[in-house]
C-alpha positions as CSV (number, residue, x, y, z in Angstrom):
1,M,92.8,-40.0,-22.9
2,G,92.7,-37.3,-20.2
3,E,90.7,-37.6,-17.0
4,A,88.1,-35.0,-18.2
5,E,87.4,-37.0,-21.3
6,N,87.0,-40.2,-19.3
7,R,84.4,-38.5,-17.1
8,S,82.5,-37.2,-20.2
9,A,82.5,-40.6,-21.9
10,T,81.3,-42.2,-18.7
11,A,78.4,-39.7,-18.4
12,R,77.4,-40.4,-22.0
13,R,77.3,-44.1,-21.5
14,F,75.2,-43.6,-18.3
15,R,72.6,-41.4,-20.1
16,R,72.3,-43.9,-22.9
17,S,71.6,-46.6,-20.4
18,L,68.5,-44.7,-19.1
19,P,65.2,-45.3,-21.0
20,M,64.1,-41.7,-20.9
21,F,67.0,-40.8,-23.1
22,H,66.3,-43.4,-25.8
23,K,65.4,-42.0,-29.2
24,E,61.8,-43.4,-29.0
25,Y,61.2,-41.2,-25.9
26,T,63.1,-38.1,-26.9
27,E,61.7,-37.7,-30.4
28,P,58.1,-36.9,-29.3
29,Y,59.4,-34.5,-26.8
30,Q,61.5,-32.7,-29.4
31,A,58.4,-32.6,-31.7
32,V,56.2,-31.0,-29.0
33,K,58.9,-28.6,-28.1
34,K,59.2,-27.5,-31.7
35,K,55.5,-27.2,-32.2
36,F,55.0,-24.9,-29.3
37,R,58.0,-22.8,-29.7
38,P,57.0,-19.1,-29.3
39,P,56.5,-17.7,-32.8
40,R,58.3,-14.6,-34.1
41,I,56.2,-11.9,-35.4
42,G,56.6,-11.6,-39.1
43,G,58.3,-15.0,-39.3
44,K,57.2,-18.3,-40.6
45,N,55.4,-19.1,-37.3
46,S,53.2,-16.0,-37.5
47,V,50.3,-18.2,-38.5
48,C,50.5,-20.0,-35.1
49,L,50.1,-16.6,-33.4
50,L,47.1,-15.7,-35.5
51,V,45.5,-19.1,-34.6
52,L,46.0,-18.4,-31.0
53,M,44.6,-14.9,-31.3
54,N,41.5,-16.2,-33.0
55,G,41.1,-18.7,-30.2
56,C,41.2,-15.9,-27.7
57,E,38.6,-14.0,-29.7
58,D,36.3,-17.0,-29.6
59,I,36.7,-17.2,-25.9
60,V,35.9,-13.5,-25.5
61,E,32.9,-14.0,-27.8
62,I,31.6,-16.9,-25.7
63,G,31.9,-14.7,-22.6
64,R,29.9,-12.0,-24.3
65,V,27.2,-14.4,-25.2
66,M,27.1,-15.7,-21.6
67,H,26.7,-12.2,-20.3
68,L,23.8,-11.6,-22.7
69,Y,22.1,-14.8,-21.6
70,I,22.5,-13.8,-17.9
71,A,21.2,-10.3,-18.6
72,A,18.3,-11.7,-20.6
73,G,17.5,-14.1,-17.7
74,I,17.6,-11.3,-15.2
75,G,15.4,-9.1,-17.4
76,L,12.9,-11.9,-17.9
77,A,12.7,-12.5,-14.1
78,V,12.1,-8.8,-13.6
79,L,9.4,-8.8,-16.3
80,V,7.7,-11.8,-14.9
81,T,7.7,-10.3,-11.3
82,F,6.4,-7.0,-12.6
83,A,3.6,-8.8,-14.6
84,F,2.7,-10.8,-11.5
85,L,2.5,-7.7,-9.3
86,A,0.5,-5.8,-12.0
87,A,-1.9,-8.7,-12.2
88,R,-2.4,-8.7,-8.5
89,R,-3.0,-5.0,-8.5
90,L,-5.6,-5.3,-11.3
91,A,-7.3,-8.1,-9.4
92,D,-7.5,-5.8,-6.4
93,E,-8.9,-3.0,-8.4
94,R,-11.6,-5.2,-9.8
95,R,-12.5,-6.3,-6.3
96,L,-12.7,-2.7,-5.1
97,R,-14.9,-1.7,-8.0
98,A,-17.3,-4.5,-7.1
99,I,-17.3,-3.3,-3.5
100,W,-18.0,0.2,-4.5
101,K,-20.9,-0.8,-6.6
102,S,-22.4,-2.9,-3.8
103,L,-22.4,0.1,-1.5
104,E,-24.2,2.4,-3.8
105,G,-27.8,3.3,-2.8
106,D,-30.8,3.4,-5.1
107,G,-31.8,7.0,-4.1
108,R,-35.5,6.2,-3.8
109,G,-36.0,6.9,0.0
110,A,-38.8,8.9,1.5
111,A,-38.5,12.6,1.9
112,F,-37.4,14.0,5.2
113,H,-40.0,15.7,7.4
114,P,-39.3,17.4,10.7
115,D,-41.9,15.1,12.4
116,M,-39.3,12.3,12.0
117,V,-37.2,13.7,14.9
118,T,-40.1,14.4,17.3
119,G,-39.3,13.1,20.7
120,L,-35.6,12.9,20.3
121,P,-33.2,14.5,22.8
122,E,-32.8,18.2,22.2
123,P,-29.2,18.0,20.9
124,A,-30.1,15.2,18.5
125,R,-33.2,17.1,17.2
126,R,-31.2,20.3,16.7
127,Y,-28.5,18.5,14.8
128,L,-30.8,16.5,12.5
129,L,-33.0,19.5,11.7
130,H,-29.8,21.4,10.8
131,A,-28.2,18.6,8.8
132,I,-31.2,17.6,6.6
133,K,-33.4,20.1,4.8
134,P,-37.2,19.3,4.8
135,G,-38.2,17.5,1.6
136,T,-34.8,16.0,1.0
137,P,-34.9,12.3,-0.2
138,L,-33.5,10.1,2.5
139,A,-30.2,8.6,1.1
140,S,-28.8,5.2,2.0
141,S,-25.3,6.1,0.7
142,V,-23.0,9.0,0.0
143,A,-20.0,9.3,-2.4
144,L,-17.4,11.9,-1.4
145,R,-14.4,13.5,-3.0
146,M,-11.8,15.0,-0.7
147,K,-8.3,16.2,-0.4
148,G,-6.1,16.9,2.5
149,K,-3.2,15.6,4.5
150,L,-2.4,12.6,6.7
151,R,0.5,11.0,8.6
152,P,0.9,7.5,10.1
153,K,2.9,8.7,13.1
154,A,3.4,12.0,15.0
155,T,7.1,12.0,14.1
156,V,6.4,11.6,10.4
157,P,5.8,14.7,8.2
158,W,2.4,15.4,6.8
159,T,1.8,14.0,3.3
160,E,-0.7,15.2,0.7
161,M,-3.6,13.0,-0.2
162,K,-6.6,12.9,-2.6
163,A,-9.4,10.4,-2.0
164,R,-12.8,9.2,-3.0
165,E,-15.1,7.5,-0.5
166,I,-18.4,5.8,-0.5
167,I,-20.3,5.2,2.8
168,C,-23.3,3.0,3.4
169,V,-23.7,2.7,7.1
170,T,-25.7,-0.6,6.9
171,K,-23.1,-2.2,4.6
172,G,-19.7,-0.6,4.9
173,F,-17.4,2.0,3.4
174,L,-14.6,2.2,0.8
175,W,-12.0,4.9,0.9
176,K,-9.6,5.0,-2.1
177,A,-6.7,7.4,-1.7
178,K,-3.6,8.6,-3.5
179,V,-0.8,9.8,-1.2
180,R,2.2,11.8,-2.5
181,R,5.5,12.8,-0.7
182,G,8.5,13.8,-2.7
183,L,9.1,11.3,-5.5
184,S,7.1,8.5,-3.8
185,R,3.5,7.8,-4.9
186,V,1.3,5.5,-2.8
187,S,-2.2,4.5,-3.7
188,G,-4.7,2.0,-2.3
189,A,-7.8,1.6,-0.2
190,D,-9.1,1.2,3.3
191,H,-12.5,-0.5,3.5
192,Y,-15.1,-2.5,5.4
193,A,-17.5,-4.7,3.5
194,D,-19.1,-8.1,4.0
195,G,-18.1,-8.1,7.6
196,Q,-14.4,-7.7,7.0
197,G,-12.0,-4.8,7.2
198,R,-9.0,-4.5,5.0
199,V,-6.2,-2.0,4.2
200,R,-4.0,-2.3,1.2
201,F,-1.7,0.3,-0.4
202,W,0.8,0.1,-3.3
203,L,4.0,2.0,-4.1
204,W,3.9,3.5,-7.5
205,G,0.8,1.5,-8.2
206,V,2.6,-1.9,-8.4
207,F,4.7,-2.8,-5.4
208,P,2.9,-3.8,-2.2
209,A,3.5,-1.2,0.6
210,V,0.8,-1.8,3.3
211,R,-1.4,-4.8,3.9
212,M,-3.6,-5.1,6.9
213,E,-6.5,-7.4,7.6
214,G,-7.8,-9.6,10.3
215,E,-9.8,-9.1,13.5
216,D,-8.0,-6.0,14.7
217,T,-8.4,-4.3,11.3
218,T,-12.0,-5.2,11.1
219,K,-12.8,-3.9,14.6
220,S,-11.0,-0.6,13.8
221,A,-12.9,-0.3,10.5
222,I,-16.3,-0.7,12.2
223,G,-15.4,2.3,14.5
224,R,-14.4,4.4,11.4
225,L,-17.7,3.5,9.6
226,A,-19.7,4.6,12.7
227,I,-18.0,7.9,13.2
228,E,-18.2,8.8,9.5
229,A,-21.9,8.4,9.6
230,V,-22.0,12.2,10.2
231,W,-21.3,12.5,6.5
232,L,-24.6,10.6,5.9
233,P,-27.1,12.2,8.4
234,S,-30.0,10.2,7.1
235,A,-28.4,7.0,8.7
236,L,-28.8,8.6,12.1
237,L,-32.6,9.0,11.9
238,P,-34.8,6.7,14.1
239,Q,-36.3,5.5,10.8
240,A,-32.9,4.1,9.8
241,G,-32.7,2.2,13.1
242,A,-30.6,4.7,15.2
243,T,-31.4,5.2,18.8
244,W,-30.6,8.4,20.7
245,E,-29.9,9.2,24.4
246,A,-29.2,12.6,25.9
247,V,-25.9,13.3,27.6
248,D,-26.3,17.0,28.3
249,N,-27.7,20.2,26.6
250,H,-25.0,20.0,23.9
251,S,-24.3,16.3,23.5
252,A,-26.2,13.1,22.8
253,K,-25.3,9.4,22.3
254,V,-26.5,7.7,19.1
255,T,-26.3,3.9,18.6
256,I,-26.4,2.3,15.2
257,Q,-26.3,-1.3,14.1
258,I,-23.4,-2.4,11.9
259,D,-23.7,-6.0,10.8
260,G,-25.8,-6.7,13.9
261,Q,-23.2,-5.1,16.2
262,P,-24.4,-2.0,18.1
263,T,-21.9,0.8,17.9
264,T,-22.2,4.0,19.9
265,L,-20.8,7.5,19.2
266,V,-21.3,10.8,21.0
267,V,-22.1,14.0,18.9
268,N,-21.5,17.4,20.3
269,V,-23.6,20.2,18.7
270,E,-23.8,24.0,18.7
271,P,-27.0,25.8,19.8
272,D,-27.9,26.3,16.2
273,G,-27.5,22.5,15.5
274,K,-24.1,22.7,13.8
275,L,-22.0,19.7,14.5
276,R,-18.9,20.5,16.6
277,R,-17.4,17.1,17.1
278,S,-18.1,13.4,17.2
279,I,-16.4,10.9,19.6
280,I,-16.2,7.2,19.7
281,S,-14.2,4.5,21.5
282,R,-12.4,2.9,18.7
283,W,-10.1,-0.1,18.5
284,G,-6.6,0.9,17.5
285,G,-2.9,0.4,18.1
286,V,-1.5,3.9,18.5
287,G,1.1,4.3,21.2
288,E,4.6,3.2,22.3
289,S,3.5,-0.4,22.9
290,G,1.7,-0.6,19.6
291,E,-0.8,-3.0,21.1
292,A,-4.4,-2.7,20.0
293,V,-6.8,-1.4,22.7
294,W,-10.0,0.6,22.9
295,M,-9.1,4.3,22.7
296,P,-11.0,7.6,22.3
297,F,-11.1,8.7,18.7
298,E,-12.5,12.0,17.6
299,V,-13.5,13.9,14.5
300,E,-13.7,17.7,14.9
301,S,-15.8,19.7,12.4
302,H,-14.3,23.1,11.5
303,E,-16.4,24.1,8.5
304,E,-19.6,22.8,7.0
305,R,-21.3,22.9,3.6
306,E,-24.6,21.9,2.0
307,F,-24.7,19.2,-0.7
308,G,-28.1,18.1,-2.1
309,G,-30.1,19.1,0.9
310,Y,-27.6,17.7,3.4
311,T,-25.3,19.9,5.5
312,I,-22.2,18.0,6.5
313,P,-18.7,18.8,7.7
314,S,-16.6,20.1,4.8
315,F,-13.3,20.6,6.7
316,C,-12.5,18.3,9.6
317,T,-9.6,16.8,11.5
318,A,-9.3,13.4,13.2
319,G,-7.1,11.9,15.8
320,W,-6.7,9.8,18.9
321,W,-6.8,11.1,22.5
322,M,-7.7,14.7,21.6
323,R,-7.3,17.3,24.3
324,S,-4.9,15.1,26.3
325,D,-1.2,14.6,26.6
326,H,-1.4,11.6,24.3
327,F,-3.1,13.6,21.5
328,F,-2.2,12.4,18.0
329,E,-3.9,14.1,15.0
330,F,-3.3,12.2,11.8
331,F,-6.0,13.3,9.3
332,R,-7.1,16.6,7.8
333,A,-9.6,16.7,5.0
334,N,-11.6,19.1,2.8
335,V,-14.7,17.6,1.3
336,E,-15.1,18.9,-2.3
337,S,-18.2,17.1,-3.4
338,A,-20.9,14.8,-2.0
339,E,-23.4,12.8,-3.9
340,F,-26.3,11.3,-2.0
341,R,-28.2,8.3,-3.2
């Protein structure tokens, strides 16, 4: 026997001495190896390939089902959120309708007579005689429809708005507006009622866009209610509790009570009694610091119109710090209708 054959025989004896090469160990391995041998397409093992393909299809189908569940979950979450926001908006609308109704007057006041303004400062007498026609029932509220433009900052372009407003100087006001700019639609309300001021607007009628309330908002709302009393001249009569004080031949101060708080504004009138402008010190936060302070606020009357015996500003502009370097005009409105009650 040659040397090579001796080495081969020695190797065989060595392998047989190892347990891993015993038949009881190698047979399972050979069975597994045969079972998972890659099949040949068209051969006898093609069935194995089809089984594997069907398994892959099951996995893909499971993935599709999982995606459907995830999409359904996301859709349900969006639907629940939308329903929640819509419910909040509907609740807010119900609240606003209740406030509007509470501010409506009964329209059963006494008729206006020129003697009611006897003894008032000359500018006040001229204004009231011009604003209220003799025999007109004294109203406690006015409902307005208006359209115009507004902007929150001087650097922001003007946006179109349409609004309805009800004013009852002894109770409050409610201004409901719709603002449009490009594709965006914002609607909501600014109001003062039951001693509280509040501002809330919604994007596309559902998503909260502006929400303001608290002491600063309430103080600013009281100033707005006072200066907008020029749209309800009967509230500025002495019989309604207003007190007048002369400033000069063209201006006079009038103080009215709003929830027991005296609030004073200055009215400037033309020789014929036409209202030129009204000015008040109003709480606000316009400026670089953004801090709320008392600042001069003014409404200027450019045109007037008679509604039901009352002559009121029909086109006006409003802003802070008029005729100064800090002037900021933010509101322009045309009054289209006015209903006094």
